[in-house]
C-alpha positions as CSV (number, residue, x, y, z in Angstrom):
1,X,-9.4,-49.2,-20.9
2,X,-8.9,-45.4,-20.9
3,X,-12.7,-44.8,-21.0
4,X,-12.9,-45.3,-17.2
5,X,-10.4,-42.5,-16.5
6,X,-11.7,-39.6,-14.5
7,X,-10.2,-36.2,-13.7
8,X,-9.3,-36.4,-10.0
9,X,-7.7,-33.0,-9.4
10,X,-8.1,-31.7,-5.9
11,X,-8.3,-35.1,-4.1
12,X,-4.6,-35.0,-3.0
13,X,-2.4,-32.3,-1.4
14,X,0.2,-30.5,-3.6
15,X,2.9,-32.3,-1.7
16,X,1.4,-35.7,-2.6
17,X,1.0,-34.8,-6.2
18,X,4.6,-33.5,-6.4
19,X,5.9,-36.7,-4.8
20,X,3.9,-38.9,-7.2
21,X,5.2,-36.9,-10.2
22,X,8.8,-37.3,-9.1
23,X,8.3,-41.0,-8.5
24,X,7.0,-41.6,-12.0
25,X,9.8,-39.4,-13.5
26,X,12.4,-41.5,-11.8
27,X,10.6,-44.7,-12.8
28,X,10.6,-43.7,-16.5
29,X,14.2,-42.6,-16.4
30,X,15.1,-46.0,-14.9
31,X,13.2,-47.9,-17.6
32,X,15.0,-45.9,-20.3
33,X,18.4,-46.8,-18.8
34,X,17.7,-50.5,-18.2
35,X,15.7,-51.5,-21.3
36,X,18.7,-51.5,-23.8
37,X,20.8,-53.4,-21.3
38,X,18.3,-56.3,-21.4
39,X,18.4,-56.4,-25.2
40,X,22.2,-56.5,-25.2
41,X,22.1,-59.4,-22.7
42,X,19.6,-61.3,-25.0
43,X,21.9,-60.8,-28.0
44,X,24.9,-62.0,-26.0
45,X,23.0,-65.0,-24.7
46,X,21.9,-66.1,-28.2
47,X,25.5,-65.7,-29.5
48,X,26.9,-67.7,-26.6
49,X,24.3,-70.5,-27.0
50,X,25.0,-70.9,-30.7
51,X,28.8,-70.3,-31.0
52,X,29.7,-73.9,-30.1
53,X,27.1,-75.9,-32.1
54,X,26.9,-73.5,-35.1
55,X,30.4,-72.0,-35.2
56,X,31.5,-68.4,-34.7
57,X,30.3,-66.9,-38.1
58,X,26.8,-68.5,-37.9
59,X,26.3,-67.5,-34.3
60,X,27.4,-64.0,-35.1
61,X,25.1,-63.7,-38.1
62,X,22.1,-65.0,-36.1
63,X,22.7,-62.7,-33.1
64,X,23.6,-59.6,-35.2
65,X,20.0,-58.4,-35.8
66,X,19.3,-58.6,-32.1
67,X,22.6,-56.7,-31.4
68,X,21.7,-54.0,-34.0
69,X,18.2,-53.7,-32.6
70,X,19.6,-53.3,-29.1
71,X,22.0,-50.5,-30.3
72,X,19.2,-48.6,-32.0
73,X,17.0,-48.9,-28.9
74,X,19.9,-47.6,-26.7
75,X,20.3,-44.6,-29.0
76,X,16.6,-43.8,-28.9
77,X,16.4,-44.3,-25.2
78,X,19.4,-42.1,-24.7
79,X,17.7,-39.2,-26.6
80,X,14.5,-39.7,-24.5
81,X,16.5,-39.9,-21.3
82,X,18.2,-36.6,-22.1
83,X,14.9,-35.0,-23.0
84,X,13.3,-36.1,-19.7
85,X,16.2,-34.9,-17.7
86,X,16.2,-31.5,-19.3
87,X,12.5,-30.8,-19.5
88,X,10.9,-33.0,-16.8
89,X,8.4,-34.2,-19.5
90,X,7.8,-38.0,-19.2
91,X,4.1,-38.8,-19.6
92,X,4.5,-39.6,-23.3
93,X,6.4,-42.7,-22.3
94,X,3.8,-44.2,-19.9
95,X,1.8,-47.3,-20.5
96,X,-1.9,-47.8,-19.8
97,X,-1.3,-49.0,-16.2
98,X,1.0,-46.2,-15.4
99,X,-1.3,-43.5,-16.8
100,X,-4.2,-45.0,-14.8
101,X,-2.1,-44.6,-11.6
102,X,-0.8,-41.1,-12.3
103,X,-4.1,-39.7,-13.5
104,X,-5.6,-40.2,-10.1
105,X,-3.1,-37.6,-8.7
106,X,-2.7,-35.1,-11.5
107,X,-5.9,-35.3,-13.5
108,X,-6.0,-35.5,-17.3
109,X,-4.7,-32.0,-18.2
110,X,-1.2,-32.5,-16.8
111,X,-0.7,-35.7,-18.7
112,X,-2.2,-34.4,-22.0
113,X,-0.1,-31.1,-21.9
114,X,3.1,-33.1,-21.4
115,X,2.2,-35.6,-24.2
116,X,1.3,-32.7,-26.6
117,X,4.6,-30.9,-25.8
118,X,6.6,-34.0,-26.3
119,X,5.0,-34.6,-29.7
120,X,5.8,-31.0,-30.7
121,X,9.4,-31.5,-29.7
122,X,9.6,-34.6,-31.9
123,X,9.5,-37.3,-29.2
124,X,7.8,-40.6,-29.9
125,X,4.7,-41.3,-27.8
126,X,3.5,-44.7,-26.5
127,X,0.2,-46.1,-27.7
128,X,-1.4,-45.4,-24.4
129,X,-0.4,-41.7,-24.5
130,X,-1.7,-41.3,-28.0
131,X,-5.0,-43.0,-27.1
132,X,-5.5,-40.7,-24.1
133,X,-4.9,-37.5,-26.1
134,X,-7.2,-38.7,-28.9
135,X,-10.0,-39.7,-26.4
136,X,-9.9,-36.4,-24.5
137,X,-9.4,-34.1,-27.6
138,X,-12.2,-36.0,-29.3
139,X,-11.6,-35.1,-32.9
140,X,-8.0,-36.4,-33.1
141,X,-7.4,-39.8,-34.8
142,X,-4.2,-41.7,-35.4
143,X,-4.1,-40.4,-39.0
144,X,-4.7,-36.8,-38.0
145,X,-2.6,-36.7,-34.8
146,X,-0.4,-34.1,-36.5
147,X,-3.3,-31.7,-35.9
148,X,-2.1,-31.5,-32.3
149,X,1.1,-29.8,-33.5
150,X,-0.9,-27.3,-35.6
151,X,-3.1,-26.3,-32.6
152,X,-0.2,-25.8,-30.3
153,X,2.5,-24.5,-32.7
154,X,1.1,-22.2,-35.5
155,X,2.7,-22.9,-38.9
156,X,4.6,-20.1,-40.7
157,X,2.0,-19.5,-43.3
158,X,-0.6,-19.1,-40.5
159,X,1.6,-16.6,-38.7
160,X,2.4,-14.5,-41.8
161,X,-1.3,-14.2,-42.9
162,X,-2.5,-10.7,-43.6
163,X,-5.2,-9.0,-41.6
164,X,-8.3,-8.1,-43.4
165,X,-10.0,-4.7,-43.2
166,X,-12.8,-6.0,-41.1
167,X,-10.4,-7.7,-38.7
168,X,-9.0,-11.1,-38.1
169,X,-7.8,-13.3,-35.3
170,X,-4.6,-15.2,-34.9
171,X,-4.4,-18.5,-33.0
172,X,-1.9,-18.2,-30.1
173,X,-1.7,-21.6,-28.5
174,X,-5.3,-22.1,-27.3
175,X,-6.0,-18.4,-26.9
176,X,-7.8,-16.3,-29.5
177,X,-6.5,-12.8,-29.5
178,X,-6.9,-10.0,-32.0
179,X,-4.1,-9.8,-34.7
180,X,-2.5,-6.4,-34.4
181,X,0.5,-4.5,-35.8
182,X,2.8,-1.9,-34.5
183,X,2.0,1.5,-36.0
184,X,4.6,4.2,-36.7
185,X,3.7,5.9,-33.4
186,X,4.6,2.8,-31.5
187,X,1.0,2.0,-30.5
188,X,-0.7,-1.3,-31.4
189,X,-3.4,-0.8,-34.0
190,X,-5.1,-2.9,-36.8
191,X,-3.4,-2.6,-40.2
192,X,-3.8,-4.4,-43.5
193,X,-1.1,-6.2,-45.4
194,X,1.4,-6.5,-42.6
195,X,2.7,-9.2,-40.3
196,X,0.4,-9.6,-37.2
197,X,1.8,-8.6,-33.8
198,X,0.2,-10.4,-30.9
199,X,-0.4,-8.4,-27.7
200,X,1.5,-9.8,-24.7
201,X,-1.1,-8.4,-22.4
202,X,-3.8,-10.4,-24.1
203,X,-1.7,-13.5,-23.9
204,X,-0.9,-13.1,-20.2
205,X,-4.6,-12.4,-19.2
206,X,-5.8,-15.0,-21.7
207,X,-9.2,-16.5,-22.1
208,X,-8.4,-18.9,-19.2
209,X,-6.5,-17.9,-16.1
210,X,-3.3,-19.7,-15.4
211,X,-0.3,-19.3,-13.1
212,X,2.3,-17.7,-15.3
213,X,6.1,-17.2,-15.3
214,X,7.6,-14.2,-17.0
215,X,11.3,-14.4,-17.5
216,X,13.5,-11.5,-18.7
217,X,16.8,-9.8,-18.1
218,X,17.0,-6.8,-15.8
219,X,15.5,-3.8,-17.5
220,X,13.5,-6.0,-20.0
221,X,10.2,-4.4,-19.0
222,X,8.6,-7.0,-16.7
223,X,6.9,-4.3,-14.6
224,X,5.8,-2.5,-17.7
225,X,4.0,-5.7,-18.8
226,X,2.7,-6.6,-15.4
227,X,1.2,-3.2,-14.8
228,X,-0.6,-3.2,-18.2
229,X,-1.8,-6.8,-17.8
230,X,-3.0,-6.1,-14.2
231,X,-5.3,-3.3,-15.4
232,X,-6.6,-5.5,-18.2
233,X,-7.1,-8.3,-15.7
234,X,-9.1,-6.1,-13.3
235,X,-11.3,-5.1,-16.3
236,X,-11.9,-8.6,-17.5
237,X,-12.4,-10.2,-14.1
238,X,-14.2,-7.6,-11.9
239,X,-14.8,-10.2,-9.1
240,X,-11.1,-10.8,-8.6
241,X,-8.7,-8.9,-6.3
242,X,-4.9,-8.7,-6.6
243,X,-2.0,-8.7,-4.2
244,X,1.3,-7.3,-5.5
245,X,4.7,-8.0,-4.1
246,X,6.9,-5.0,-5.2
247,X,10.4,-6.3,-4.3
248,X,12.2,-3.1,-5.5
249,X,10.3,-0.4,-3.5
250,X,11.6,2.2,-5.9
251,X,9.5,5.5,-5.5
252,X,10.1,6.2,-9.2
253,X,8.1,3.1,-10.1
254,X,5.3,3.3,-7.6
255,X,2.9,4.3,-10.5
256,X,3.1,0.8,-11.9
257,X,0.7,-0.6,-9.3
258,X,-0.4,2.4,-7.4
259,X,-3.9,3.8,-6.9
260,X,-5.7,0.7,-8.3
261,X,-9.0,-0.4,-6.8
262,X,-9.1,-4.0,-5.5
263,X,-5.3,-4.1,-5.4
264,X,-3.1,-4.3,-2.3
265,X,0.6,-3.6,-2.7
266,X,3.3,-4.8,-0.4
267,X,6.7,-3.0,-0.9
268,X,10.2,-4.0,0.3
269,X,13.6,-3.4,-1.2
270,X,15.0,-7.0,-1.1
271,X,18.5,-5.8,-2.2
272,X,19.0,-3.8,1.0
273,X,17.0,-5.7,3.5
274,X,18.2,-8.5,5.9
275,X,17.2,-12.1,5.4
276,X,15.0,-12.0,8.6
277,X,13.2,-8.9,7.4
278,X,12.6,-10.4,3.9
279,X,11.3,-13.7,5.4
280,X,8.9,-11.9,7.7
281,X,7.7,-9.7,4.8
282,X,7.1,-12.7,2.5
283,X,5.2,-14.5,5.4
284,X,2.9,-11.5,5.8
285,X,2.1,-11.4,2.1
286,X,1.4,-15.1,2.0
287,X,-0.7,-15.0,5.1
288,X,-2.8,-12.3,3.5
289,X,-3.1,-14.2,0.2
290,X,-4.0,-17.5,1.9
291,X,-6.6,-15.9,4.1
292,X,-8.6,-14.9,1.1
293,X,-11.0,-17.7,0.2
294,X,-10.9,-17.4,-3.6
295,X,-10.7,-15.1,-6.7
296,X,-7.3,-13.7,-5.9
297,X,-4.3,-13.0,-8.1
298,X,-0.8,-12.8,-6.6
299,X,1.9,-10.8,-8.5
300,X,5.6,-10.9,-7.7
301,X,8.0,-8.8,-9.8
302,X,11.2,-10.4,-8.6
303,X,10.4,-14.1,-8.2
304,X,13.9,-15.3,-8.6
305,X,15.1,-13.3,-5.5
306,X,12.0,-14.3,-3.5
307,X,12.4,-18.0,-4.2
308,X,16.0,-17.8,-3.0
309,X,14.9,-16.4,0.3
310,X,11.7,-18.4,1.1
311,X,10.9,-22.0,0.7
312,X,7.3,-21.2,1.8
313,X,6.9,-19.0,-1.3
314,X,8.2,-21.8,-3.5
315,X,5.7,-24.3,-2.0
316,X,2.8,-21.8,-2.3
317,X,3.4,-21.2,-6.0
318,X,3.7,-25.0,-6.6
319,X,0.3,-25.4,-4.8
320,X,-1.2,-22.8,-7.1
321,X,0.1,-24.6,-10.2
322,X,-1.3,-27.9,-9.1
323,X,-4.7,-26.9,-7.7
324,X,-5.1,-23.2,-8.3
325,X,-8.1,-23.7,-10.6
326,X,-10.2,-25.3,-8.0
327,X,-9.6,-22.4,-5.6
328,X,-9.7,-19.7,-8.3
329,X,-6.3,-18.5,-7.1
330,X,-3.4,-17.7,-9.5
331,X,0.0,-16.1,-9.6
332,X,2.0,-14.1,-12.1
333,X,5.7,-14.3,-11.3
334,X,8.4,-12.3,-13.0
335,X,12.1,-13.1,-12.7
336,X,15.4,-13.3,-14.4
337,X,15.9,-17.1,-14.7
338,X,13.9,-20.0,-16.0
339,X,16.3,-22.7,-14.8
340,X,14.9,-25.3,-12.4
341,X,17.8,-24.8,-10.0
342,X,17.0,-21.1,-9.6
343,X,13.2,-21.8,-9.4
344,X,13.8,-24.5,-6.8
345,X,11.5,-26.9,-8.6
346,X,11.9,-29.8,-11.1
347,X,11.2,-29.8,-14.8
348,X,7.7,-31.3,-14.5
349,X,6.5,-28.5,-12.1
350,X,8.1,-25.9,-14.4
351,X,6.3,-27.2,-17.4
352,X,2.9,-26.4,-15.8
353,X,3.5,-22.6,-15.8
354,X,2.2,-20.5,-18.7
355,X,5.6,-19.3,-20.1
356,X,6.7,-15.9,-21.4
357,X,10.1,-14.7,-22.1
358,X,11.0,-11.0,-22.9
359,X,14.3,-10.2,-24.7
360,X,15.8,-6.8,-25.4
361,X,18.5,-5.5,-27.7
362,X,22.2,-6.0,-26.7
363,X,21.2,-8.7,-24.3
364,X,21.3,-11.7,-26.6
365,X,23.8,-13.6,-24.4
366,X,21.5,-13.5,-21.5
367,X,18.5,-14.6,-23.6
368,X,20.5,-17.5,-25.0
369,X,21.2,-18.6,-21.4
370,X,17.5,-18.5,-20.7
371,X,16.8,-20.6,-23.8
372,X,19.4,-23.2,-22.7
373,X,17.2,-24.0,-19.8
374,X,15.1,-26.0,-22.3
375,X,11.9,-24.6,-20.9
376,X,10.5,-23.4,-24.3
377,X,9.7,-25.4,-27.4
378,X,12.5,-25.9,-30.0
379,X,10.6,-23.6,-32.3
380,X,11.3,-20.7,-29.9
381,X,15.0,-21.5,-29.6
382,X,15.7,-19.3,-32.6
383,X,17.8,-16.2,-31.9
384,X,17.6,-15.1,-35.5
385,X,13.8,-14.8,-35.2
386,X,14.2,-13.1,-31.9
387,X,16.6,-10.5,-33.3
388,X,14.2,-9.9,-36.2
389,X,11.3,-9.3,-33.9
390,X,13.4,-6.9,-31.8
391,X,14.3,-4.9,-34.8
392,X,10.6,-4.7,-35.8
393,X,9.6,-3.6,-32.3
394,X,9.3,0.2,-31.5
395,X,10.8,-0.5,-28.1
396,X,13.6,-2.8,-29.2
397,X,12.2,-5.9,-27.5
398,X,10.6,-9.2,-28.4
399,X,8.6,-11.7,-26.4
400,X,7.8,-15.4,-26.7
401,X,4.9,-17.5,-25.7
402,X,7.0,-20.6,-25.6
403,X,6.4,-21.4,-29.3
404,X,7.7,-18.4,-31.3
405,X,8.8,-14.8,-31.0
406,X,6.7,-11.7,-31.5
407,X,7.6,-8.0,-31.6
408,X,6.9,-6.2,-28.4
409,X,4.5,-3.3,-28.9
410,X,4.8,0.0,-27.0
411,X,2.9,-0.4,-23.7
412,X,1.5,2.3,-21.5
413,X,4.1,3.6,-19.0
414,X,2.1,4.1,-15.8
415,X,5.1,5.0,-13.7
416,X,6.2,7.8,-16.0
417,X,9.8,6.8,-15.6
418,X,11.8,5.5,-18.6
419,X,14.5,3.1,-17.4
420,X,16.1,3.0,-20.9
421,X,16.8,6.8,-20.9
422,X,16.9,7.0,-17.0
423,X,14.5,9.9,-17.1
424,X,10.9,10.8,-16.5
425,X,8.6,11.6,-19.4
426,X,7.7,15.2,-20.0
427,X,4.0,14.5,-19.0
428,X,5.0,12.9,-15.7
429,X,7.3,15.8,-14.9
430,X,4.6,18.4,-15.6
431,X,2.1,16.4,-13.5
432,X,4.6,16.1,-10.7
433,X,5.4,19.8,-10.7
434,X,1.6,20.7,-10.7
435,X,0.9,18.3,-7.8
436,X,3.9,19.6,-5.8
437,X,3.6,23.3,-6.6
438,X,2.6,24.3,-3.0
439,X,5.5,22.3,-1.6
440,X,7.9,23.9,-4.1
441,X,6.8,27.4,-3.2
442,X,7.2,26.7,0.5
443,X,10.7,25.3,-0.1
444,X,11.6,28.3,-2.1
445,X,10.6,30.6,0.8
446,X,12.6,28.5,3.3
447,X,15.6,28.7,1.0
448,X,15.3,32.5,0.7
449,X,15.3,32.8,4.5
450,X,18.3,30.5,4.8
451,X,20.2,32.4,2.2
452,X,19.5,35.7,4.1
453,X,20.7,34.1,7.4
454,X,23.8,32.8,5.8
455,X,24.7,36.2,4.4
456,X,24.3,37.7,7.8
457,X,26.4,34.9,9.4
458,X,29.2,35.4,6.9
459,X,29.7,38.9,8.1
460,X,29.3,38.0,11.8
461,X,32.2,35.7,13.0
462,X,33.3,35.3,16.6
463,X,36.0,33.2,18.1
464,X,34.8,30.9,20.9
465,X,36.2,31.5,24.3
466,X,38.2,28.3,24.5
467,X,41.8,27.4,25.2
468,X,44.0,26.6,22.2
469,X,43.9,22.9,22.8
470,X,40.1,22.8,23.3
471,X,39.6,24.9,20.2
472,X,41.7,22.5,18.1
473,X,39.8,19.6,19.5
474,X,36.4,21.1,18.6
475,X,37.7,21.9,15.1
476,X,38.8,18.3,14.6
477,X,35.5,16.9,15.9
478,X,33.5,19.2,13.6
479,X,35.7,18.3,10.6
480,X,35.0,14.6,11.1
481,X,31.3,15.3,11.3
482,X,31.3,17.3,8.1
483,X,33.1,14.5,6.3
484,X,30.1,12.2,7.2
485,X,27.4,14.8,6.4
486,X,28.4,16.7,3.2
487,X,26.3,19.0,1.1
488,X,24.3,20.7,3.9
489,X,23.6,24.4,4.1
490,X,24.9,26.4,7.1
491,X,21.5,26.4,8.8
492,X,21.3,22.6,8.4
493,X,24.8,22.1,9.7
494,X,24.1,24.3,12.8
495,X,20.8,22.4,13.5
496,X,22.0,18.9,12.8
497,X,25.3,19.3,14.7
498,X,23.3,20.5,17.7
499,X,25.7,23.4,18.0
500,X,23.5,25.4,20.3
501,X,23.3,22.6,22.8
502,X,27.1,22.3,22.7
503,X,27.3,26.0,23.7
504,X,28.2,27.6,20.3
505,X,26.4,30.6,19.0
506,X,25.9,31.0,15.2
507,X,28.9,33.4,14.9
508,X,31.1,31.0,16.9
509,X,30.0,28.1,14.8
510,X,30.8,30.1,11.7
511,X,34.3,30.6,13.1
512,X,34.8,26.8,13.6
513,X,33.6,26.2,10.0
514,X,36.0,28.8,8.7
515,X,38.9,27.0,10.5
516,X,37.9,23.7,9.0
517,X,37.8,25.2,5.5
518,X,41.3,26.7,6.1
519,X,42.7,23.3,7.1
520,X,41.1,21.6,4.0
521,X,42.6,24.3,1.8
C-alpha cells in the first residue's frame, strides 16, 4: 500500500500544513486516551455477563486477563501520550490510512524524521510507520531496524575511536565532518590517539542546508559561532546571500558580521527600543528577505526576543521550516530558550529545526532548564557528559547536536571583544589605535587648547552685573543643569549651556561655576 506514496511538499501553504499536523496530533492524543477505556468496558461487560450464570469467582477469573491487558495498554498509552505532549512527535503511532492522508501535506521526510526520533527515544512504532521507514531508507529490514538508531545516534565505541595519522571522519547524524581535537593552543587540529572533537561550524553549515535553532544562555557564544559559521557558509555556498538581524546593536560586536560581501546587516537594540519601532524594524527585514527570490540565508542572533515581539516573524520561520528547501531559503536563529511556549510554536514544528545547544561553565542550572524542554534526545540529557566536555574545552563550553555533547573548540573572534573578560584583545586594540591615530592626534590638540583656555579662565573671574536675587536664581539654574550634565570640561559647559546667548562672558560664567562649587562644598 505504501508503494503509491509520493512526496507532495510544496502543494500546500505553510498554514495548511501546520493545521493538518495539529489535527493529526490531537487525533493521536485522543486515540491514546480512549483506547484503554474501551478495553476496560469490554472486561467489565464480560464480568457482568458471566457473574450470574457462572458465579463471582469464575466470572472474575475469565474477565481478569482482559482487565490486566487493559491496564497494561493504559500504562503504555499513558507513556506515549506524555511523550507526544512533550515532544510533539506522533507519526510513529499512525496507521496506513493516516500516513496516506498526512503525507500529502508534509511529504515523506517529516514523517520519517519523527518515526526515527521516536525509535531512538524508545517508543514503539506501528507496523505502518516501520514499513514506511524501511521502504524509504531502502536497506532497512525488520531484523535490522536497529540500524536506524546507529545512523542517528552514534554508539560510544564509535565516538571514542582514535583518529589515524592520515585522517578519519566521524559520523554526526547524517553529516560527515572531519574528526578533530582541541590542541594546547586552543585551535582545532588533527591529532592521533585522542577523543575526536567535532566542529560546531561544520555541523551548522552541514552538507545539506537546514533551518537551524541555536539555544544558549546569555554569553554562551552564539554570535561567536554564527560569525564563524557565516564565513564558512559564504565560502561553501558562493551563490547565496545573507541577511543578518543584529538585535543588540553593540558597537563592540560589529566585527562579527561587518564588512562581509553578500551580507546585509540590520541593527537595532531591542532592549531599549519601543514595541512600535521593533515591529517596523522586523517588518523591514522580512520585506527584504521575502523580496529575494531564492538562495538567501536569514540570521537572527536574538530569536527569543524577536518571537515575543512579532507574530509575522514566527510565521515566516515556520514557513521556512516547512517549505524552505523548495525556495532555497533558510534561517539560523539563536536564542535563550527551546521551550515551545517561548518559541510560539508546537512540538511538531520545533522538531523540524536542526538543533544545537551551547553550554558554559557555571551555568548548569540554565542548561538543565533547556534540557527539560524535551527538545533533544534522551542521550543528550546527560549533565555529567556536558560537564566533562566543558572541562575538556579550551573555552569552558560544550555544544550538543541533539544526540550527545562535544567540547567547544576555540573559534575566531572577529569582533576582537572578549565578553568573558570584558576586554578587547591586544591585537584589536593595536588595530583600533592604528586606524584611529589621526583622530587621536586631533583630539589631543583640541584638549591642549582647552586646557590652555581653562588655565586662563581660572585666573580671570568676573562677577555678573546682576541683583542679588537674580544672581542667586542663575546660580540655582546652573546647578540643576550641572547635575544633569556631569563630567564636562569648562569649554564644553560654556558651549552646551549656551552661556554666551544668555549674556554671560567666560569670566562671568566662571564666577557662576565657582559659586556652585562653593555651595556644593
